[in-house]
C-alpha positions in Angstrom: 5.6 -10.3 -8.5 5.3 -11.9 -5.0 2.1 -13.8 -5.4 -0.9 -11.3 -5.2 -0.4 -9.7 -8.6 -0.5 -12.3 -11.3 2.0 -12.4 -14.2 0.6 -10.6 -17.3 -1.1 -13.1 -19.6 -4.5 -13.4 -21.3 -6.1 -15.0 -18.3 -4.8 -12.4 -15.8 -5.7 -9.6 -18.2 -9.3 -11.0 -18.4 -9.5 -11.4 -14.6 -8.3 -7.8 -14.2 -10.8 -6.5 -16.7 -13.6 -8.3 -14.9 -12.6 -7.0 -11.5 -12.0 -3.5 -12.9 -15.5 -3.3 -14.4 -17.1 -4.6 -11.1 -15.2 -1.9 -9.2 -16.4 0.8 -11.5 -19.9 -0.5 -11.3 -19.8 -0.3 -7.5 -18.7 3.3 -7.6 -21.3 4.3 -10.3 -23.7 7.0 -9.2 -22.0 7.3 -5.8 -21.6 10.8 -4.4 -18.0 11.9 -5.0 -18.1 14.2 -2.0 -19.1 11.3 0.3 -16.5 9.0 -1.2 -13.8 11.7 -0.6 -14.9 12.2 3.0 -14.9 8.5 3.8 -11.6 7.9 2.1 -9.8 11.0 3.3 -9.1 12.2 -0.2 -9.7 15.6 -1.9 -12.5 16.0 -4.5 -12.0 19.1 -6.7 -15.3 20.2 -8.1 -13.7 22.6 -10.5 -12.1 19.9 -12.6 -14.2 17.0 -11.3 -11.1 15.2 -10.0 -10.1 13.1 -7.0 -6.7 13.9 -5.7 -5.2 11.1 -3.6 -2.0 11.4 -1.7 0.0 8.2 -2.1 3.5 8.0 -0.7 5.5 10.8 -2.3 3.1 11.6 -5.1 -0.5 12.7 -5.7 -2.7 10.5 -7.9 -5.5 12.2 -9.8 -8.6 10.3 -10.9 -11.2 11.9 -13.2 -14.8 11.6 -12.1 -17.0 9.8 -13.1 -14.7 7.8 -15.3 -12.1 7.1 -12.6 -9.4 7.2 -15.2 -5.9 8.1 -14.0 -4.4 11.3 -15.5 -1.0 9.6 -15.4 0.1 6.1 -16.5 -0.3 3.9 -13.4 0.0 0.1 -12.8 -3.3 -1.5 -13.5 -3.4 -3.5 -10.3 -2.5 -0.4 -8.2 -5.5 1.5 -9.8 -7.7 -1.5 -9.0 -6.9 -1.5 -5.3 -7.3 2.3 -5.3 -10.8 1.9 -6.7 -11.5 -0.8 -4.0 -10.2 1.6 -1.4 -12.5 4.4 -2.6 -15.4 2.0 -2.6 -14.9 0.3 0.7 -13.7 3.3 2.8 -16.2 4.1 5.5 -14.4 6.9 7.3 -13.4 4.7 10.3 -10.7 6.7 12.3 -7.3 5.1 12.6 -6.8 3.0 15.6 -3.1 3.9 15.7 -2.4 0.2 16.4 -0.2 -1.5 13.9 -0.9 -5.2 13.3 0.5 -7.9 11.1 -1.5 -8.9 8.0 -2.3 -12.2 9.6 -4.1 -10.4 12.4 -6.6 -8.8 10.0 -10.0 -10.1 9.4 -9.8 -13.3 7.2 -6.0 -12.9 7.4 -5.1 -16.1 9.2 -4.0 -17.9 6.0 -3.3 -15.4 3.3 -2.2 -12.6 5.6 0.1 -14.9 7.7 1.7 -16.2 4.5 2.4 -12.7 3.4 3.9 -11.8 6.8 6.4 -14.6 6.2 7.1 -13.4 2.7 7.8 -9.9 4.0 10.3 -11.3 6.6 12.1 -13.4 3.9 12.2 -10.6 1.3 13.5 -8.0 3.8 16.1 -10.4 5.3 17.5 -10.8 1.8 17.2 -7.1 0.8 18.7 -5.6 3.9 21.6 -8.1 4.2 24.1 -5.9 2.3 22.6 -2.4 2.6 23.9 0.6 4.6 21.7 1.7 7.4 21.7 5.4 6.3 20.8 4.4 2.7 17.7 2.6 4.0 16.7 5.6 6.1 17.2 7.9 3.1 15.1 5.8 0.7 12.3 5.6 3.2 12.3 9.4 3.5 12.3 9.7 -0.3 9.0 7.7 -0.4 7.4 10.1 2.0 7.9 7.9 5.0 7.7 9.4 8.5 10.2 8.1 11.0 8.6 7.4 14.4 10.0 6.5 17.8 9.9 2.8 18.7 11.8 0.0 20.2 13.2 -0.9 16.8 16.3 0.5 15.1 14.0 2.1 12.5 10.3 2.5 12.3 8.7 4.3 9.4 5.1 5.0 8.6 4.1 5.3 4.9 0.7 6.4 3.7 -0.1 4.3 0.7 -3.5 5.9 0.8 -4.7 8.7 3.1 -6.4 6.4 5.7 -4.2 3.4 5.0 -0.8 3.7 6.8 1.8 1.0 6.4 4.5 0.7 9.1 8.0 -0.7 8.4 9.9 -2.0 11.4 13.6 -2.8 11.0 16.3 -4.2 13.2 19.6 -3.4 11.5 22.3 -6.1 11.4 24.9 -6.2 14.1 27.9 -8.5 15.0 25.6 -11.3 16.1 22.4 -11.1 14.0 21.4 -10.2 10.5 18.9 -7.5 9.7 15.2 -8.2 10.1 12.3 -6.3 8.7 8.5 -6.5 9.1 5.5 -4.7 7.6 2.3 -3.9 9.4 -0.9 -2.0 8.7 -3.3 -0.1 11.0 -6.0 -2.2 12.7 -8.6 -0.1 10.8 -7.4 -1.6 7.5 -10.4 -3.9 7.5 -12.6 -0.9 6.9 -10.7 0.1 3.8 -9.6 -3.0 1.9 -10.2 -6.7 1.8 -7.4 -9.1 2.9 -6.8 -9.9 -0.8 -6.3 -6.2 -1.5 -4.2 -5.8 1.7 -1.7 -8.3 0.4 -1.5 -6.6 -3.0 -1.0 -3.3 -1.2 1.8 -4.8 0.8 3.4 -6.2 -2.3 3.3 -2.8 -3.9 5.0 -1.4 -0.8 7.8 -4.0 -1.2 8.1 -3.2 -4.9 8.3 0.6 -4.3 10.9 0.2 -1.6 13.1 -2.1 -3.7 12.7 -0.1 -6.8 13.4 3.2 -5.1 16.6 1.8 -3.7 17.7 0.8 -7.2 16.9 4.3 -8.4 18.9 6.0 -5.7 21.9 3.7 -5.4 22.3 1.3 -8.3 
């Protein structure tokens, strides 16, 4: 995709498997109730399952295997496991920041901020304003008041909001879009995972548009 998620080949599969096993090991013997509390997710004792609200769907992971009950992208599951591992229950700051402003984000995060601007400038160039609004709503986005033409908050994970800010095109300027995360993101994912999470958000937005209008 855009740089954080490698193309599927033997090396990337091996790298994924190594990271996946490490993530499972870190979660091993952890209290599911504590994990759920810190991550803001539901743990259902009756069927020993984590239920995680993610955008417009609910992801279910069995405990203690952490296997998804539905077919999911491997890299999405990996950052979800990292989220469950790293979450410490820090309350949201309700302060949206660019990826480059996160801890260790100066290089990787700032580079992704530029990628987002470039990708959205291309994506929004020929789209109707109302279509963008509708697709954001279809992904569970919450429209909020702001100085922008459109600001939408998505919850990729319960304690991990992603904000999309858009200036729609007018007679003088083309459309501009930016993506931000809450300042508390450092308490839930590493900068490497933040970027992958952002790439997933881009993918979901672009793919949902195609599903709705192409």
